[in-house]
C-alpha positions in Angstrom: 0.0 0.0 0.0 1.4 3.4 -1.0 1.9 6.1 1.6 2.3 9.8 1.4 5.5 10.1 3.3 7.9 8.9 0.6 10.4 11.3 -0.8 10.1 10.3 -4.4 7.2 8.7 -6.4 7.0 7.1 -9.7 4.5 8.6 -12.1 2.5 5.3 -12.1 2.3 5.6 -8.2 1.2 9.2 -8.6 -1.6 8.2 -10.9 -2.6 5.4 -8.5 -2.7 7.8 -5.6 -4.8 10.3 -7.5 -7.3 7.6 -8.3 -7.4 6.3 -4.7 -7.9 9.9 -3.4 -10.6 10.6 -6.0 -12.5 7.4 -5.3 -12.5 8.2 -1.5 -13.8 11.7 -2.1 -16.6 10.9 -4.6 -18.5 7.8 -3.7 -20.2 7.9 -7.1 -17.0 7.8 -9.1 -16.0 4.5 -10.7 -12.9 3.3 -12.7 -12.9 0.7 -15.4 -11.0 -0.5 -18.4 -9.4 -3.5 -20.1 -6.8 -4.9 -17.8 -7.6 -2.7 -14.8 -7.6 -5.7 -12.5 -5.1 -7.9 -14.2 -1.8 -8.9 -12.5 0.1 -5.9 -13.9 -2.7 -3.5 -13.0 -2.1 -1.3 -16.1 1.6 -0.7 -15.4 0.9 -0.4 -11.7 -1.4 2.6 -12.1 -4.5 0.7 -10.7 -2.8 -1.3 -7.9 -5.2 -2.2 -5.0 -8.1 -0.3 -6.4 -10.5 -3.3 -6.6 -9.3 -4.5 -3.2 -10.2 -1.2 -1.6 -13.3 -0.1 -3.5 -14.8 -3.4 -4.8 -15.8 -4.8 -8.1 -18.8 -2.5 -8.5 -16.6 0.6 -8.6 -13.5 -0.9 -10.2 -13.9 -3.4 -13.0 -12.5 -5.0 -16.1 -14.3 -4.7 -19.5 -14.5 -6.6 -22.8 -12.4 -5.3 -25.7 -15.1 -2.8 -26.7 -13.8 0.8 -26.7 -16.9 2.3 -28.2 -19.1 0.5 -25.8 -17.0 1.6 -22.8 -17.4 5.3 -23.9 -21.1 4.9 -24.3 -21.3 3.4 -20.8 -19.4 6.4 -19.4 -21.8 8.8 -21.1 -24.9 7.0 -19.8 -23.4 6.9 -16.2 -22.5 10.6 -16.4 -26.1 11.5 -17.4 -27.2 9.7 -14.1 -24.7 11.7 -12.1 -21.9 9.1 -11.9 -18.4 10.3 -13.1 -16.0 7.8 -14.4 -12.3 7.2 -15.3 -12.0 5.0 -18.4 -8.5 3.6 -19.1 -7.2 2.4 -22.4 -3.7 0.9 -22.5 -2.9 2.6 -25.8 -4.2 5.8 -27.5 -4.5 3.8 -30.7 -7.1 1.4 -29.3 -9.4 4.3 -28.3 -9.8 5.4 -32.0 -12.6 2.9 -32.2 -14.6 5.1 -29.8 -14.2 8.4 -31.7 -17.9 8.6 -32.7 -19.0 8.4 -29.0 -16.4 10.9 -28.0 -16.8 13.5 -30.7 -20.5 13.3 -31.4 -21.8 12.6 -28.0 -19.5 13.2 -25.0 -17.8 16.4 -26.3 -21.0 18.0 -27.6 -23.6 17.1 -24.9 -23.3 20.0 -22.5 -23.4 22.5 -25.5 -26.4 20.9 -27.2 -28.4 20.9 -23.9 -27.6 24.4 -22.8 -24.8 23.4 -20.4 -27.4 21.9 -18.0 -26.2 18.3 -18.3 -22.5 17.8 -17.6 -20.6 14.8 -18.8 -17.9 14.2 -16.2 -15.7 11.6 -17.9 -11.9 11.3 -17.7 -10.4 9.1 -20.4 -6.8 7.9 -19.7 -4.9 7.1 -22.9 -1.4 5.7 -22.7 1.2 6.5 -25.4 3.5 3.6 -26.4 7.0 4.1 -27.8 9.9 1.8 -28.6 10.3 -1.9 -27.8 8.7 -2.8 -31.2 5.4 -0.9 -30.5 5.2 -0.1 -34.2 2.6 1.9 -36.2 -0.6 1.0 -34.3 0.6 1.2 -30.7 2.7 4.4 -30.6 0.8 7.4 -31.8 0.7 10.7 -29.8 -2.6 12.1 -31.1 -3.1 15.1 -28.9 -3.4 17.5 -31.8 -6.3 15.5 -33.2 -8.2 15.6 -29.9 -7.6 19.3 -29.5 -9.5 19.9 -32.7 -12.7 18.8 -31.1 -14.8 21.5 -29.4 -15.9 20.5 -25.9 -12.8 18.5 -25.0 -10.0 19.3 -22.6 -6.7 17.6 -23.3 -3.9 17.3 -20.7 -0.5 15.5 -20.6 1.7 15.3 -17.5 5.5 15.0 -17.7 6.3 14.2 -14.0 4.7 12.5 -11.0 3.7 15.7 -9.3 1.8 17.0 -12.3 0.3 13.6 -13.0 -1.2 13.5 -9.5 -2.7 16.9 -9.6 -3.7 16.9 -13.3 -5.6 13.6 -12.9 -7.4 14.8 -9.8 -8.4 18.1 -11.5 -9.5 16.2 -14.6 -11.8 13.9 -12.6 -13.3 16.9 -10.9 -14.0 18.6 -14.2 -17.7 18.6 -15.2 -17.0 17.6 -18.8 -14.8 15.3 -20.8 -11.0 15.4 -20.3 -8.5 13.4 -22.3 -5.6 12.5 -20.0 -2.6 11.4 -22.1 0.2 9.6 -20.3 3.4 8.4 -21.9 4.5 4.9 -21.1 8.1 5.9 -21.0 7.4 8.2 -18.0 5.6 5.8 -15.7 8.8 5.0 -13.9 10.2 8.5 -13.8 10.6 9.9 -10.2 9.8 13.2 -8.5 8.4 14.6 -5.3 4.7 15.3 -5.0 3.4 18.4 -3.2 0.1 17.0 -1.9 -0.8 20.4 -0.4 -0.5 22.2 -3.7 -3.6 24.2 -4.9 -2.0 25.1 -8.2 -4.4 25.1 -11.1 -2.8 23.0 -13.9 -5.5 22.6 -16.5 -4.9 25.5 -18.9 -1.6 26.5 -17.5 1.9 25.7 -18.8 5.0 25.3 -16.6 8.5 26.8 -16.8 10.6 23.8 -15.7 13.9 25.5 -16.2 14.6 29.3 -16.6 16.9 30.8 -19.2 17.5 33.8 -21.4 18.8 32.8 -24.8 16.1 30.4 -26.2 12.5 29.5 -25.4 12.2 25.7 -25.8 8.6 24.6 -25.6 7.7 20.9 -25.4 5.5 18.3 -23.7 5.3 14.7 -22.5 8.5 12.6 -22.8 10.2 15.3 -25.0 10.5 17.6 -22.0 13.1 15.1 -20.7 15.0 15.4 -24.0 15.0 19.2 -23.7 16.4 19.0 -20.2 19.2 16.7 -21.5 20.1 19.5 -24.0 20.5 22.0 -21.2 22.5 19.5 -19.1 24.9 18.9 -22.1 25.5 22.6 -22.6 26.2 23.0 -18.9 28.5 20.0 -18.8 30.5 21.5 -21.8 30.5 25.0 -20.2 28.8 26.6 -23.1 27.2 29.8 -22.2 23.8 29.3 -23.8 20.9 29.5 -21.4 17.7 27.7 -22.4 14.3 28.4 -20.9 12.2 25.2 -21.0 8.4 25.3 -20.9 6.3 22.2 -20.4 2.9 22.7 -22.1 1.1 20.3 -19.8 -2.3 21.4 -20.9 -2.9 21.2 -24.7 -6.5 22.4 -24.4 -7.2 24.9 -22.9 -3.8 26.2 -23.9 -1.6 28.7 -22.1 0.0 31.1 -24.7 0.9 33.8 -22.3 3.6 31.9 -20.5 5.4 31.3 -23.8 5.0 35.0 -24.7 6.4 36.1 -21.4 9.4 33.9 -22.0 9.9 35.4 -25.5 10.1 38.9 -24.0 13.5 37.7 -22.6 14.8 35.2 -25.2 13.4 36.5 -28.5 13.9 33.0 -30.0 11.4 30.1 -30.1 11.7 26.4 -30.7 8.8 24.0 -30.3 9.4 20.3 -29.9 6.3 18.3 -30.5 5.7 14.5 -29.9 3.1 14.4 -32.7 3.4 14.2 -36.5 4.4 17.1 -38.6 1.3 18.0 -40.6 -1.3 19.9 -38.6 0.8 19.5 -35.5 0.3 21.2 -32.2 3.7 22.9 -32.7 2.2 24.5 -35.8 -0.7 25.9 -33.7 1.7 27.4 -31.1 3.9 29.0 -33.8 0.8 30.3 -35.6 -0.6 32.0 -32.5 2.8 33.4 -31.5 3.4 34.7 -35.0 0.0 36.4 -35.2 -0.2 37.8 -31.7 3.4 38.3 -30.6 5.4 38.6 -33.9 7.3 41.7 -32.7 8.9 39.6 -29.9 10.7 37.3 -32.4 14.2 38.0 -33.8 14.1 35.0 -36.2 11.5 32.6 -37.5 10.4 30.0 -35.0 11.8 26.4 -35.3 9.4 23.5 -35.4 10.5 19.9 -34.5 8.1 17.1 -34.8 8.0 13.4 -35.7 8.1 12.5 -39.4 4.9 12.2 -41.4 5.3 8.4 -41.6 4.1 5.6 -39.3 6.5 4.6 -36.6 8.6 1.5 -37.6 8.5 -1.7 -35.6 12.1 -2.6 -36.3 14.8 -1.8 -33.8 17.1 -0.9 -36.7 14.7 1.5 -38.3 13.8 3.3 -35.1 17.4 4.1 -34.3 17.2 7.5 -36.0 13.4 7.9 -36.0 12.6 9.4 -32.6 13.0 13.1 -31.7 15.7 13.4 -29.1 18.3 15.7 -27.6 20.6 15.1 -30.6 18.1 16.5 -33.1 17.3 19.4 -30.8 21.0 20.3 -30.5 21.4 20.0 -34.3 18.7 22.7 -34.8 20.1 24.9 -32.1 23.5 24.8 -33.9 22.0 26.0 -37.2 20.7 29.2 -35.6 23.1 30.1 -32.8 26.4 28.3 -33.6 26.6 28.2 -37.4 30.0 30.0 -37.4 31.4 28.0 -34.5 32.2 24.3 -34.5 30.9 22.7 -31.3 32.5 19.5 -30.1 30.3 18.3 -27.3 30.9 15.7 -24.6 27.7 13.7 -24.3 26.8 11.7 -21.2 25.8 8.1 -21.8 22.0 8.3 -21.9 21.7 4.7 -23.0 19.7 3.0 -25.7 17.5 4.9 -28.1 14.6 2.6 -27.2 14.9 3.4 -23.5 14.3 7.0 -22.3 16.3 6.8 -19.1 17.6 4.6 -16.3 14.2 4.8 -14.6 12.5 2.8 -17.4 12.3 -1.0 -16.7 9.5 -2.2 -19.0 7.5 -4.1 -20.0 7.0 -2.5 -23.4 
């Protein structure tokens, strides 16, 4: 049983604690999903839920994503909020009709008198042979739908508070969590009252470049800053974690650009119609005078992710590609020879990740 006196928590533990706390507070809340009660308990995120709250409030389901979403909508109409968990974003695409045409629109169509309190946990896979149909980070797609909120934590503290705030929200929230981050560690401030939905976070201050990212790529951005510091290069990067894709916080980025004048957006999605494009568009139309050069956009390629270990070796966005782009703008007349720490295998994001898949 988890306690709240530990110094560091895994993100999977933070999600587990947020679910436990929410189930305690709201007796009508229930959690369900494929594998929620299996031996692995969805990578440890649903540990002990059924033992503590019973099979009526925590239960497994058939492989029927569209049916699950319809069940959540029906329960919400009767005043029962739910957390529906899907072990991959890709599997949930079978439920887009229920999500887009029912859940997201209901409160608007009925004069905001009937809330639909649903939190949909979607897990992003990467590496370990996940391939084209188990690895997509489709946040930009969900953001296009009126009536949806879309959030994505990078660390355990944000995961704990974002999930609790998502569950309390009266209408649908897509809660995206990256599989590579489940074993990452941080402290959790349980007393925090910080509003996270709709608010970005400056994770590291700087004055030369505003580097905006989200999800697992925030870790890659922090590696870039670590490499520059290790090599004693006087180039100070300000790193912003988007955290909330919708509603989206543009002001925090603009505030940073008042100092740095340069913008790079590193997006875990695909290139076409990316969320990075939305950020750059809004900055360019509302805060163009703050920029000294065109913004830089880094995304995944517009091709499905390969399954092969060999083909993924140069596929993922990482600290190397970020540094390469920084060199083009800021160090094109100076050759940089950098000492790089051993960050390990391209299929493993850090020493905290221990699988499976």
